[in-house]
PyMOL Python script that loads the backbone (N, CA, C, O; Angstrom):
from pymol import cmd

cmd.read_pdbstr("""\
ATOM      1  N   MET A   1       0.830  -1.181   0.000  1.00  0.00           N
ATOM      2  CA  MET A   1       0.000   0.000   0.000  1.00  0.00           C
ATOM      3  C   MET A   1       0.874   1.243   0.000  1.00  0.00           C
ATOM      4  O   MET A   1       1.948   1.292   0.599  1.00  0.00           O
ATOM      5  N   LEU A   2       0.374   2.211  -0.679  1.00  0.00           N
ATOM      6  CA  LEU A   2       0.966   3.541  -0.611  1.00  0.00           C
ATOM      7  C   LEU A   2      -0.133   4.471  -0.128  1.00  0.00           C
ATOM      8  O   LEU A   2      -1.197   4.559  -0.741  1.00  0.00           O
ATOM      9  N   ILE A   3       0.123   5.152   0.955  1.00  0.00           N
ATOM     10  CA  ILE A   3      -0.831   6.114   1.504  1.00  0.00           C
ATOM     11  C   ILE A   3      -0.118   7.458   1.548  1.00  0.00           C
ATOM     12  O   ILE A   3       0.941   7.596   2.161  1.00  0.00           O
ATOM     13  N   ALA A   4      -0.715   8.447   0.887  1.00  0.00           N
ATOM     14  CA  ALA A   4      -0.089   9.760   0.801  1.00  0.00           C
ATOM     15  C   ALA A   4      -0.834  10.725   1.718  1.00  0.00           C
ATOM     16  O   ALA A   4      -1.850  11.305   1.334  1.00  0.00           O
ATOM     17  N   GLY A   5      -0.325  10.885   2.911  1.00  0.00           N
ATOM     18  CA  GLY A   5      -0.980  11.753   3.880  1.00  0.00           C
ATOM     19  C   GLY A   5      -0.111  12.893   4.325  1.00  0.00           C
ATOM     20  O   GLY A   5      -0.144  13.258   5.500  1.00  0.00           O
ATOM     21  N   ASN A   6       0.671  13.476   3.435  1.00  0.00           N
ATOM     22  CA  ASN A   6       1.642  14.469   3.875  1.00  0.00           C
ATOM     23  C   ASN A   6       1.140  15.912   3.813  1.00  0.00           C
ATOM     24  O   ASN A   6       1.775  16.790   4.397  1.00  0.00           O
ATOM     25  N   GLY A   7       0.049  16.187   3.144  1.00  0.00           N
ATOM     26  CA  GLY A   7      -0.531  17.529   3.190  1.00  0.00           C
ATOM     27  C   GLY A   7      -1.204  17.731   4.546  1.00  0.00           C
ATOM     28  O   GLY A   7      -1.662  16.769   5.161  1.00  0.00           O
ATOM     29  N   ASP A   8      -1.264  18.967   5.008  1.00  0.00           N
ATOM     30  CA  ASP A   8      -1.783  19.230   6.349  1.00  0.00           C
ATOM     31  C   ASP A   8      -3.196  18.684   6.561  1.00  0.00           C
ATOM     32  O   ASP A   8      -3.436  17.952   7.521  1.00  0.00           O
ATOM     33  N   SER A   9      -4.122  19.028   5.685  1.00  0.00           N
ATOM     34  CA  SER A   9      -5.501  18.561   5.866  1.00  0.00           C
ATOM     35  C   SER A   9      -5.622  17.071   5.600  1.00  0.00           C
ATOM     36  O   SER A   9      -6.424  16.390   6.239  1.00  0.00           O
ATOM     37  N   ILE A  10      -4.839  16.563   4.668  1.00  0.00           N
ATOM     38  CA  ILE A  10      -4.877  15.123   4.383  1.00  0.00           C
ATOM     39  C   ILE A  10      -4.335  14.340   5.575  1.00  0.00           C
ATOM     40  O   ILE A  10      -4.877  13.292   5.927  1.00  0.00           O
ATOM     41  N   PHE A  11      -3.276  14.839   6.195  1.00  0.00           N
ATOM     42  CA  PHE A  11      -2.732  14.186   7.379  1.00  0.00           C
ATOM     43  C   PHE A  11      -3.794  14.068   8.462  1.00  0.00           C
ATOM     44  O   PHE A  11      -3.944  13.009   9.073  1.00  0.00           O
ATOM     45  N   ARG A  12      -4.523  15.135   8.703  1.00  0.00           N
ATOM     46  CA  ARG A  12      -5.564  15.109   9.732  1.00  0.00           C
ATOM     47  C   ARG A  12      -6.634  14.071   9.392  1.00  0.00           C
ATOM     48  O   ARG A  12      -7.084  13.335  10.271  1.00  0.00           O
ATOM     49  N   ARG A  13      -7.042  14.008   8.129  1.00  0.00           N
ATOM     50  CA  ARG A  13      -8.054  13.022   7.728  1.00  0.00           C
ATOM     51  C   ARG A  13      -7.522  11.606   7.872  1.00  0.00           C
ATOM     52  O   ARG A  13      -8.240  10.710   8.314  1.00  0.00           O
ATOM     53  N   LEU A  14      -6.269  11.405   7.501  1.00  0.00           N
ATOM     54  CA  LEU A  14      -5.651  10.079   7.619  1.00  0.00           C
ATOM     55  C   LEU A  14      -5.612   9.637   9.073  1.00  0.00           C
ATOM     56  O   LEU A  14      -6.003   8.514   9.393  1.00  0.00           O
ATOM     57  N   MET A  15      -5.146  10.504   9.947  1.00  0.00           N
ATOM     58  CA  MET A  15      -5.055  10.133  11.360  1.00  0.00           C
ATOM     59  C   MET A  15      -6.436   9.852  11.950  1.00  0.00           C
ATOM     60  O   MET A  15      -6.594   8.927  12.747  1.00  0.00           O
ATOM     61  N   ALA A  16      -7.426  10.638  11.566  1.00  0.00           N
ATOM     62  CA  ALA A  16      -8.791  10.386  12.039  1.00  0.00           C
ATOM     63  C   ALA A  16      -9.284   9.038  11.525  1.00  0.00           C
ATOM     64  O   ALA A  16      -9.928   8.291  12.261  1.00  0.00           O
ATOM     65  N   ALA A  17      -8.987   8.724  10.270  1.00  0.00           N
ATOM     66  CA  ALA A  17      -9.439   7.469   9.667  1.00  0.00           C
ATOM     67  C   ALA A  17      -8.836   6.249  10.348  1.00  0.00           C
ATOM     68  O   ALA A  17      -9.464   5.192  10.404  1.00  0.00           O
ATOM     69  N   ILE A  18      -7.621   6.393  10.863  1.00  0.00           N
ATOM     70  CA  ILE A  18      -6.984   5.244  11.518  1.00  0.00           C
ATOM     71  C   ILE A  18      -7.171   5.275  13.032  1.00  0.00           C
ATOM     72  O   ILE A  18      -6.549   4.504  13.763  1.00  0.00           O
ATOM     73  N   GLY A  19      -8.031   6.172  13.488  1.00  0.00           N
ATOM     74  CA  GLY A  19      -8.330   6.223  14.916  1.00  0.00           C
ATOM     75  C   GLY A  19      -7.268   6.889  15.762  1.00  0.00           C
ATOM     76  O   GLY A  19      -7.197   6.651  16.968  1.00  0.00           O
ATOM     77  N   ARG A  20      -6.445   7.716  15.155  1.00  0.00           N
ATOM     78  CA  ARG A  20      -5.385   8.396  15.897  1.00  0.00           C
ATOM     79  C   ARG A  20      -5.642   9.902  15.929  1.00  0.00           C
ATOM     80  O   ARG A  20      -4.828  10.696  15.458  1.00  0.00           O
ATOM     81  N   THR A  21      -6.777  10.272  16.488  1.00  0.00           N
ATOM     82  CA  THR A  21      -7.089  11.687  16.598  1.00  0.00           C
ATOM     83  C   THR A  21      -6.102  12.406  17.512  1.00  0.00           C
ATOM     84  O   THR A  21      -5.949  13.624  17.426  1.00  0.00           O
ATOM     85  N   ASP A  22      -5.432  11.653  18.387  1.00  0.00           N
ATOM     86  CA  ASP A  22      -4.403  12.272  19.228  1.00  0.00           C
ATOM     87  C   ASP A  22      -3.299  12.866  18.360  1.00  0.00           C
ATOM     88  O   ASP A  22      -2.774  13.936  18.666  1.00  0.00           O
ATOM     89  N   LEU A  23      -2.947  12.175  17.280  1.00  0.00           N
ATOM     90  CA  LEU A  23      -1.929  12.693  16.367  1.00  0.00           C
ATOM     91  C   LEU A  23      -2.512  13.763  15.453  1.00  0.00           C
ATOM     92  O   LEU A  23      -1.843  14.752  15.151  1.00  0.00           O
ATOM     93  N   ALA A  24      -3.748  13.576  15.012  1.00  0.00           N
ATOM     94  CA  ALA A  24      -4.402  14.572  14.157  1.00  0.00           C
ATOM     95  C   ALA A  24      -4.509  15.913  14.858  1.00  0.00           C
ATOM     96  O   ALA A  24      -4.358  16.962  14.232  1.00  0.00           O
ATOM     97  N   ASP A  25      -4.769  15.879  16.162  1.00  0.00           N
ATOM     98  CA  ASP A  25      -4.994  17.107  16.930  1.00  0.00           C
ATOM     99  C   ASP A  25      -3.737  17.655  17.601  1.00  0.00           C
ATOM    100  O   ASP A  25      -3.796  18.684  18.274  1.00  0.00           O
ATOM    101  N   ASP A  26      -2.617  16.988  17.426  1.00  0.00           N
ATOM    102  CA  ASP A  26      -1.367  17.423  18.067  1.00  0.00           C
ATOM    103  C   ASP A  26      -0.841  18.668  17.349  1.00  0.00           C
ATOM    104  O   ASP A  26      -0.496  18.586  16.171  1.00  0.00           O
ATOM    105  N   PRO A  27      -0.771  19.811  18.025  1.00  0.00           N
ATOM    106  CA  PRO A  27      -0.293  21.039  17.381  1.00  0.00           C
ATOM    107  C   PRO A  27       1.114  20.904  16.791  1.00  0.00           C
ATOM    108  O   PRO A  27       1.440  21.566  15.806  1.00  0.00           O
ATOM    109  N   ALA A  28       1.936  20.059  17.384  1.00  0.00           N
ATOM    110  CA  ALA A  28       3.301  19.874  16.876  1.00  0.00           C
ATOM    111  C   ALA A  28       3.309  19.187  15.516  1.00  0.00           C
ATOM    112  O   ALA A  28       4.313  19.231  14.805  1.00  0.00           O
ATOM    113  N   LEU A  29       2.195  18.552  15.149  1.00  0.00           N
ATOM    114  CA  LEU A  29       2.117  17.836  13.873  1.00  0.00           C
ATOM    115  C   LEU A  29       1.254  18.564  12.851  1.00  0.00           C
ATOM    116  O   LEU A  29       0.929  18.006  11.803  1.00  0.00           O
ATOM    117  N   ALA A  30       0.883  19.796  13.147  1.00  0.00           N
ATOM    118  CA  ALA A  30       0.006  20.552  12.261  1.00  0.00           C
ATOM    119  C   ALA A  30       0.656  20.873  10.920  1.00  0.00           C
ATOM    120  O   ALA A  30      -0.033  21.026   9.911  1.00  0.00           O
ATOM    121  N   GLY A  31       1.968  20.973  10.911  1.00  0.00           N
ATOM    122  CA  GLY A  31       2.695  21.284   9.680  1.00  0.00           C
ATOM    123  C   GLY A  31       3.692  20.193   9.336  1.00  0.00           C
ATOM    124  O   GLY A  31       4.052  19.369  10.176  1.00  0.00           O
ATOM    125  N   ASN A  32       4.126  20.205   8.097  1.00  0.00           N
ATOM    126  CA  ASN A  32       5.037  19.161   7.614  1.00  0.00           C
ATOM    127  C   ASN A  32       6.335  19.111   8.408  1.00  0.00           C
ATOM    128  O   ASN A  32       6.867  18.027   8.648  1.00  0.00           O
ATOM    129  N   GLU A  33       6.849  20.254   8.816  1.00  0.00           N
ATOM    130  CA  GLU A  33       8.117  20.282   9.563  1.00  0.00           C
ATOM    131  C   GLU A  33       8.019  19.445  10.844  1.00  0.00           C
ATOM    132  O   GLU A  33       8.932  18.681  11.158  1.00  0.00           O
ATOM    133  N   GLY A  34       6.940  19.586  11.563  1.00  0.00           N
ATOM    134  CA  GLY A  34       6.749  18.806  12.785  1.00  0.00           C
ATOM    135  C   GLY A  34       6.565  17.329  12.500  1.00  0.00           C
ATOM    136  O   GLY A  34       7.032  16.480  13.261  1.00  0.00           O
ATOM    137  N   ARG A  35       5.887  17.021  11.408  1.00  0.00           N
ATOM    138  CA  ARG A  35       5.672  15.611  11.056  1.00  0.00           C
ATOM    139  C   ARG A  35       6.970  14.942  10.626  1.00  0.00           C
ATOM    140  O   ARG A  35       7.180  13.759  10.894  1.00  0.00           O
ATOM    141  N   VAL A  36       7.831  15.688   9.967  1.00  0.00           N
ATOM    142  CA  VAL A  36       9.123  15.129   9.569  1.00  0.00           C
ATOM    143  C   VAL A  36       9.924  14.741  10.809  1.00  0.00           C
ATOM    144  O   VAL A  36      10.577  13.698  10.831  1.00  0.00           O
ATOM    145  N   ARG A  37       9.872  15.575  11.832  1.00  0.00           N
ATOM    146  CA  ARG A  37      10.608  15.269  13.068  1.00  0.00           C
ATOM    147  C   ARG A  37      10.082  14.009  13.752  1.00  0.00           C
ATOM    148  O   ARG A  37      10.818  13.350  14.486  1.00  0.00           O
ATOM    149  N   ARG A  38       8.813  13.672  13.515  1.00  0.00           N
ATOM    150  CA  ARG A  38       8.213  12.515  14.197  1.00  0.00           C
ATOM    151  C   ARG A  38       7.748  11.446  13.214  1.00  0.00           C
ATOM    152  O   ARG A  38       6.794  10.714  13.477  1.00  0.00           O
ATOM    153  N   VAL A  39       8.429  11.371  12.092  1.00  0.00           N
ATOM    154  CA  VAL A  39       8.011  10.466  11.017  1.00  0.00           C
ATOM    155  C   VAL A  39       7.960   9.009  11.471  1.00  0.00           C
ATOM    156  O   VAL A  39       7.063   8.275  11.057  1.00  0.00           O
ATOM    157  N   GLN A  40       8.882   8.581  12.295  1.00  0.00           N
ATOM    158  CA  GLN A  40       8.888   7.193  12.750  1.00  0.00           C
ATOM    159  C   GLN A  40       7.624   6.888  13.553  1.00  0.00           C
ATOM    160  O   GLN A  40       7.003   5.844  13.356  1.00  0.00           O
ATOM    161  N   GLU A  41       7.250   7.770  14.436  1.00  0.00           N
ATOM    162  CA  GLU A  41       6.038   7.590  15.236  1.00  0.00           C
ATOM    163  C   GLU A  41       4.795   7.506  14.338  1.00  0.00           C
ATOM    164  O   GLU A  41       3.928   6.655  14.535  1.00  0.00           O
ATOM    165  N   ILE A  42       4.730   8.392  13.366  1.00  0.00           N
ATOM    166  CA  ILE A  42       3.595   8.410  12.447  1.00  0.00           C
ATOM    167  C   ILE A  42       3.566   7.143  11.604  1.00  0.00           C
ATOM    168  O   ILE A  42       2.517   6.517  11.454  1.00  0.00           O
ATOM    169  N   ASP A  43       4.713   6.767  11.056  1.00  0.00           N
ATOM    170  CA  ASP A  43       4.780   5.541  10.251  1.00  0.00           C
ATOM    171  C   ASP A  43       4.382   4.316  11.061  1.00  0.00           C
ATOM    172  O   ASP A  43       3.705   3.424  10.548  1.00  0.00           O
ATOM    173  N   GLU A  44       4.797   4.267  12.314  1.00  0.00           N
ATOM    174  CA  GLU A  44       4.435   3.130  13.171  1.00  0.00           C
ATOM    175  C   GLU A  44       2.924   3.084  13.425  1.00  0.00           C
ATOM    176  O   GLU A  44       2.335   2.004  13.459  1.00  0.00           O
ATOM    177  N   ALA A  45       2.304   4.239  13.600  1.00  0.00           N
ATOM    178  CA  ALA A  45       0.854   4.288  13.809  1.00  0.00           C
ATOM    179  C   ALA A  45       0.120   3.788  12.574  1.00  0.00           C
ATOM    180  O   ALA A  45      -0.838   3.023  12.681  1.00  0.00           O
ATOM    181  N   ILE A  46       0.567   4.218  11.412  1.00  0.00           N
ATOM    182  CA  ILE A  46      -0.060   3.783  10.157  1.00  0.00           C
ATOM    183  C   ILE A  46       0.179   2.291   9.953  1.00  0.00           C
ATOM    184  O   ILE A  46      -0.739   1.562   9.577  1.00  0.00           O
ATOM    185  N   ALA A  47       1.392   1.837  10.196  1.00  0.00           N
ATOM    186  CA  ALA A  47       1.722   0.416  10.017  1.00  0.00           C
ATOM    187  C   ALA A  47       0.892  -0.469  10.939  1.00  0.00           C
ATOM    188  O   ALA A  47       0.419  -1.527  10.524  1.00  0.00           O
ATOM    189  N   ALA A  48       0.712  -0.044  12.184  1.00  0.00           N
ATOM    190  CA  ALA A  48      -0.075  -0.839  13.130  1.00  0.00           C
ATOM    191  C   ALA A  48      -1.514  -0.961  12.649  1.00  0.00           C
ATOM    192  O   ALA A  48      -2.115  -2.031  12.746  1.00  0.00           O
ATOM    193  N   TRP A  49      -2.061   0.114  12.139  1.00  0.00           N
ATOM    194  CA  TRP A  49      -3.439   0.100  11.650  1.00  0.00           C
ATOM    195  C   TRP A  49      -3.568  -0.766  10.391  1.00  0.00           C
ATOM    196  O   TRP A  49      -4.482  -1.584  10.284  1.00  0.00           O
ATOM    197  N   THR A  50      -2.655  -0.581   9.451  1.00  0.00           N
ATOM    198  CA  THR A  50      -2.752  -1.332   8.199  1.00  0.00           C
ATOM    199  C   THR A  50      -2.499  -2.825   8.396  1.00  0.00           C
ATOM    200  O   THR A  50      -3.050  -3.645   7.662  1.00  0.00           O
ATOM    201  N   ALA A  51      -1.680  -3.183   9.371  1.00  0.00           N
ATOM    202  CA  ALA A  51      -1.352  -4.596   9.598  1.00  0.00           C
ATOM    203  C   ALA A  51      -2.577  -5.420   9.973  1.00  0.00           C
ATOM    204  O   ALA A  51      -2.589  -6.638   9.799  1.00  0.00           O
ATOM    205  N   GLU A  52      -3.596  -4.761  10.481  1.00  0.00           N
ATOM    206  CA  GLU A  52      -4.800  -5.468  10.933  1.00  0.00           C
ATOM    207  C   GLU A  52      -5.907  -5.478   9.889  1.00  0.00           C
ATOM    208  O   GLU A  52      -7.023  -5.904  10.185  1.00  0.00           O
ATOM    209  N   ARG A  53      -5.622  -5.013   8.665  1.00  0.00           N
ATOM    210  CA  ARG A  53      -6.661  -4.878   7.650  1.00  0.00           C
ATOM    211  C   ARG A  53      -6.183  -5.393   6.302  1.00  0.00           C
ATOM    212  O   ARG A  53      -4.987  -5.435   6.014  1.00  0.00           O
ATOM    213  N   SER A  54      -7.148  -5.779   5.492  1.00  0.00           N
ATOM    214  CA  SER A  54      -6.823  -6.204   4.125  1.00  0.00           C
ATOM    215  C   SER A  54      -6.592  -4.962   3.265  1.00  0.00           C
ATOM    216  O   SER A  54      -6.969  -3.851   3.639  1.00  0.00           O
ATOM    217  N   VAL A  55      -5.974  -5.170   2.123  1.00  0.00           N
ATOM    218  CA  VAL A  55      -5.739  -4.072   1.190  1.00  0.00           C
ATOM    219  C   VAL A  55      -7.072  -3.430   0.803  1.00  0.00           C
ATOM    220  O   VAL A  55      -7.181  -2.205   0.753  1.00  0.00           O
ATOM    221  N   ASP A  56      -8.069  -4.243   0.533  1.00  0.00           N
ATOM    222  CA  ASP A  56      -9.371  -3.702   0.143  1.00  0.00           C
ATOM    223  C   ASP A  56      -9.990  -2.863   1.260  1.00  0.00           C
ATOM    224  O   ASP A  56     -10.586  -1.822   0.986  1.00  0.00           O
ATOM    225  N   GLU A  57      -9.859  -3.298   2.509  1.00  0.00           N
ATOM    226  CA  GLU A  57     -10.374  -2.525   3.644  1.00  0.00           C
ATOM    227  C   GLU A  57      -9.652  -1.190   3.766  1.00  0.00           C
ATOM    228  O   GLU A  57     -10.273  -0.157   4.020  1.00  0.00           O
ATOM    229  N   ILE A  58      -8.340  -1.221   3.583  1.00  0.00           N
ATOM    230  CA  ILE A  58      -7.543   0.003   3.671  1.00  0.00           C
ATOM    231  C   ILE A  58      -7.943   0.969   2.568  1.00  0.00           C
ATOM    232  O   ILE A  58      -8.155   2.155   2.821  1.00  0.00           O
ATOM    233  N   LEU A  59      -8.044   0.463   1.346  1.00  0.00           N
ATOM    234  CA  LEU A  59      -8.430   1.320   0.228  1.00  0.00           C
ATOM    235  C   LEU A  59      -9.802   1.941   0.448  1.00  0.00           C
ATOM    236  O   LEU A  59      -9.997   3.124   0.168  1.00  0.00           O
ATOM    237  N   ALA A  60     -10.747   1.165   0.941  1.00  0.00           N
ATOM    238  CA  ALA A  60     -12.098   1.682   1.199  1.00  0.00           C
ATOM    239  C   ALA A  60     -12.064   2.774   2.261  1.00  0.00           C
ATOM    240  O   ALA A  60     -12.725   3.803   2.117  1.00  0.00           O
ATOM    241  N   ALA A  61     -11.300   2.557   3.321  1.00  0.00           N
ATOM    242  CA  ALA A  61     -11.210   3.551   4.387  1.00  0.00           C
ATOM    243  C   ALA A  61     -10.550   4.832   3.898  1.00  0.00           C
ATOM    244  O   ALA A  61     -10.976   5.929   4.261  1.00  0.00           O
ATOM    245  N   MET A  62      -9.517   4.702   3.081  1.00  0.00           N
ATOM    246  CA  MET A  62      -8.835   5.882   2.565  1.00  0.00           C
ATOM    247  C   MET A  62      -9.716   6.633   1.572  1.00  0.00           C
ATOM    248  O   MET A  62      -9.714   7.864   1.544  1.00  0.00           O
ATOM    249  N   GLU A  63     -10.458   5.905   0.769  1.00  0.00           N
ATOM    250  CA  GLU A  63     -11.383   6.565  -0.162  1.00  0.00           C
ATOM    251  C   GLU A  63     -12.441   7.342   0.618  1.00  0.00           C
ATOM    252  O   GLU A  63     -12.741   8.490   0.290  1.00  0.00           O
ATOM    253  N   LYS A  64     -12.997   6.721   1.640  1.00  0.00           N
ATOM    254  CA  LYS A  64     -14.013   7.375   2.465  1.00  0.00           C
ATOM    255  C   LYS A  64     -13.457   8.640   3.122  1.00  0.00           C
ATOM    256  O   LYS A  64     -14.156   9.648   3.226  1.00  0.00           O
ATOM    257  N   ALA A  65     -12.199   8.582   3.565  1.00  0.00           N
ATOM    258  CA  ALA A  65     -11.563   9.723   4.230  1.00  0.00           C
ATOM    259  C   ALA A  65     -10.971  10.729   3.243  1.00  0.00           C
ATOM    260  O   ALA A  65     -10.464  11.777   3.643  1.00  0.00           O
ATOM    261  N   LYS A  66     -11.040  10.405   1.960  1.00  0.00           N
ATOM    262  CA  LYS A  66     -10.459  11.254   0.913  1.00  0.00           C
ATOM    263  C   LYS A  66      -8.957  11.443   1.107  1.00  0.00           C
ATOM    264  O   LYS A  66      -8.425  12.550   1.026  1.00  0.00           O
ATOM    265  N   VAL A  67      -8.294  10.308   1.367  1.00  0.00           N
ATOM    266  CA  VAL A  67      -6.841  10.279   1.509  1.00  0.00           C
ATOM    267  C   VAL A  67      -6.287   9.496   0.320  1.00  0.00           C
ATOM    268  O   VAL A  67      -6.688   8.352   0.106  1.00  0.00           O
ATOM    269  N   PRO A  68      -5.377  10.084  -0.458  1.00  0.00           N
ATOM    270  CA  PRO A  68      -4.824   9.358  -1.602  1.00  0.00           C
ATOM    271  C   PRO A  68      -4.117   8.078  -1.153  1.00  0.00           C
ATOM    272  O   PRO A  68      -3.293   8.088  -0.239  1.00  0.00           O
ATOM    273  N   ALA A  69      -4.460   6.988  -1.816  1.00  0.00           N
ATOM    274  CA  ALA A  69      -3.858   5.692  -1.484  1.00  0.00           C
ATOM    275  C   ALA A  69      -3.970   4.793  -2.699  1.00  0.00           C
ATOM    276  O   ALA A  69      -4.847   4.970  -3.545  1.00  0.00           O
ATOM    277  N   GLY A  70      -3.076   3.834  -2.773  1.00  0.00           N
ATOM    278  CA  GLY A  70      -3.128   2.892  -3.879  1.00  0.00           C
ATOM    279  C   GLY A  70      -2.393   1.617  -3.544  1.00  0.00           C
ATOM    280  O   GLY A  70      -1.543   1.556  -2.657  1.00  0.00           O
ATOM    281  N   ARG A  71      -2.754   0.631  -4.278  1.00  0.00           N
ATOM    282  CA  ARG A  71      -2.143  -0.688  -4.167  1.00  0.00           C
ATOM    283  C   ARG A  71      -0.789  -0.655  -4.881  1.00  0.00           C
ATOM    284  O   ARG A  71      -0.676  -0.102  -5.974  1.00  0.00           O
ATOM    285  N   ILE A  72       0.212  -1.236  -4.275  1.00  0.00           N
ATOM    286  CA  ILE A  72       1.505  -1.376  -4.938  1.00  0.00           C
ATOM    287  C   ILE A  72       1.509  -2.726  -5.634  1.00  0.00           C
ATOM    288  O   ILE A  72       1.304  -3.764  -5.006  1.00  0.00           O
ATOM    289  N   TYR A  73       1.741  -2.700  -6.924  1.00  0.00           N
ATOM    290  CA  TYR A  73       1.692  -3.918  -7.721  1.00  0.00           C
ATOM    291  C   TYR A  73       3.001  -4.697  -7.653  1.00  0.00           C
ATOM    292  O   TYR A  73       4.094  -4.132  -7.693  1.00  0.00           O
ATOM    293  N   SER A  74       2.850  -5.993  -7.550  1.00  0.00           N
ATOM    294  CA  SER A  74       3.994  -6.885  -7.714  1.00  0.00           C
ATOM    295  C   SER A  74       4.143  -7.146  -9.220  1.00  0.00           C
ATOM    296  O   SER A  74       3.285  -6.747 -10.008  1.00  0.00           O
ATOM    297  N   ALA A  75       5.219  -7.809  -9.612  1.00  0.00           N
ATOM    298  CA  ALA A  75       5.394  -8.166 -11.023  1.00  0.00           C
ATOM    299  C   ALA A  75       4.223  -9.038 -11.491  1.00  0.00           C
ATOM    300  O   ALA A  75       3.750  -8.890 -12.618  1.00  0.00           O
ATOM    301  N   ARG A  76       3.765  -9.933 -10.640  1.00  0.00           N
ATOM    302  CA  ARG A  76       2.629 -10.784 -10.999  1.00  0.00           C
ATOM    303  C   ARG A  76       1.356  -9.961 -11.200  1.00  0.00           C
ATOM    304  O   ARG A  76       0.606 -10.187 -12.149  1.00  0.00           O
ATOM    305  N   ASP A  77       1.121  -9.008 -10.302  1.00  0.00           N
ATOM    306  CA  ASP A  77      -0.043  -8.131 -10.443  1.00  0.00           C
ATOM    307  C   ASP A  77      -0.018  -7.412 -11.790  1.00  0.00           C
ATOM    308  O   ASP A  77      -1.038  -7.321 -12.474  1.00  0.00           O
ATOM    309  N   ILE A  78       1.146  -6.908 -12.159  1.00  0.00           N
ATOM    310  CA  ILE A  78       1.291  -6.197 -13.428  1.00  0.00           C
ATOM    311  C   ILE A  78       0.998  -7.138 -14.594  1.00  0.00           C
ATOM    312  O   ILE A  78       0.274  -6.778 -15.523  1.00  0.00           O
ATOM    313  N   ALA A  79       1.557  -8.330 -14.543  1.00  0.00           N
ATOM    314  CA  ALA A  79       1.363  -9.293 -15.629  1.00  0.00           C
ATOM    315  C   ALA A  79      -0.097  -9.698 -15.783  1.00  0.00           C
ATOM    316  O   ALA A  79      -0.539 -10.013 -16.888  1.00  0.00           O
ATOM    317  N   GLU A  80      -0.848  -9.691 -14.688  1.00  0.00           N
ATOM    318  CA  GLU A  80      -2.248 -10.129 -14.727  1.00  0.00           C
ATOM    319  C   GLU A  80      -3.240  -8.977 -14.890  1.00  0.00           C
ATOM    320  O   GLU A  80      -4.439  -9.217 -15.031  1.00  0.00           O
ATOM    321  N   ASP A  81      -2.767  -7.747 -14.873  1.00  0.00           N
ATOM    322  CA  ASP A  81      -3.660  -6.602 -14.950  1.00  0.00           C
ATOM    323  C   ASP A  81      -4.069  -6.334 -16.396  1.00  0.00           C
ATOM    324  O   ASP A  81      -3.210  -6.137 -17.255  1.00  0.00           O
ATOM    325  N   PRO A  82      -5.373  -6.326 -16.673  1.00  0.00           N
ATOM    326  CA  PRO A  82      -5.818  -6.109 -18.058  1.00  0.00           C
ATOM    327  C   PRO A  82      -5.450  -4.736 -18.611  1.00  0.00           C
ATOM    328  O   PRO A  82      -5.273  -4.587 -19.820  1.00  0.00           O
ATOM    329  N   HIS A  83      -5.332  -3.728 -17.740  1.00  0.00           N
ATOM    330  CA  HIS A  83      -4.948  -2.399 -18.216  1.00  0.00           C
ATOM    331  C   HIS A  83      -3.498  -2.373 -18.709  1.00  0.00           C
ATOM    332  O   HIS A  83      -3.195  -1.742 -19.721  1.00  0.00           O
ATOM    333  N   TYR A  84      -2.618  -3.050 -18.000  1.00  0.00           N
ATOM    334  CA  TYR A  84      -1.227  -3.158 -18.465  1.00  0.00           C
ATOM    335  C   TYR A  84      -1.179  -3.942 -19.769  1.00  0.00           C
ATOM    336  O   TYR A  84      -0.464  -3.555 -20.693  1.00  0.00           O
ATOM    337  N   ALA A  85      -1.917  -5.023 -19.857  1.00  0.00           N
ATOM    338  CA  ALA A  85      -1.920  -5.850 -21.054  1.00  0.00           C
ATOM    339  C   ALA A  85      -2.430  -5.054 -22.258  1.00  0.00           C
ATOM    340  O   ALA A  85      -1.888  -5.176 -23.357  1.00  0.00           O
ATOM    341  N   ALA A  86      -3.447  -4.257 -22.059  1.00  0.00           N
ATOM    342  CA  ALA A  86      -4.018  -3.466 -23.149  1.00  0.00           C
ATOM    343  C   ALA A  86      -3.032  -2.450 -23.701  1.00  0.00           C
ATOM    344  O   ALA A  86      -3.121  -2.049 -24.862  1.00  0.00           O
ATOM    345  N   ARG A  87      -2.099  -2.041 -22.865  1.00  0.00           N
ATOM    346  CA  ARG A  87      -1.110  -1.046 -23.295  1.00  0.00           C
ATOM    347  C   ARG A  87       0.190  -1.671 -23.815  1.00  0.00           C
ATOM    348  O   ARG A  87       1.121  -0.974 -24.217  1.00  0.00           O
ATOM    349  N   GLY A  88       0.220  -3.012 -23.795  1.00  0.00           N
ATOM    350  CA  GLY A  88       1.384  -3.711 -24.319  1.00  0.00           C
ATOM    351  C   GLY A  88       2.603  -3.536 -23.446  1.00  0.00           C
ATOM    352  O   GLY A  88       3.668  -4.069 -23.759  1.00  0.00           O
TER     353      GLY A  88
END
""", "prot")
cmd.dss("prot")
cmd.show_as("cartoon", "prot")
cmd.util.cbc("prot")
cmd.orient("prot")
């Protein structure tokens, strides 16, 4: 999975979606500079949440929260994807 939550408002929506309103509401994380300083903590929170869910569940939650996210394709996924095949 790739989840892009680095914009200020997107970060807040992402944290709310994963049940971490404590991080969403933390003034130190309101801007990118503060989030960069605590990136490990944020990544661990996201990883803990995603580890308990399927890719489809994660995608649905991110779509509902309007957080950009996508599936990372393996070589097999690419080979089996009709859109890739259509483009040769």
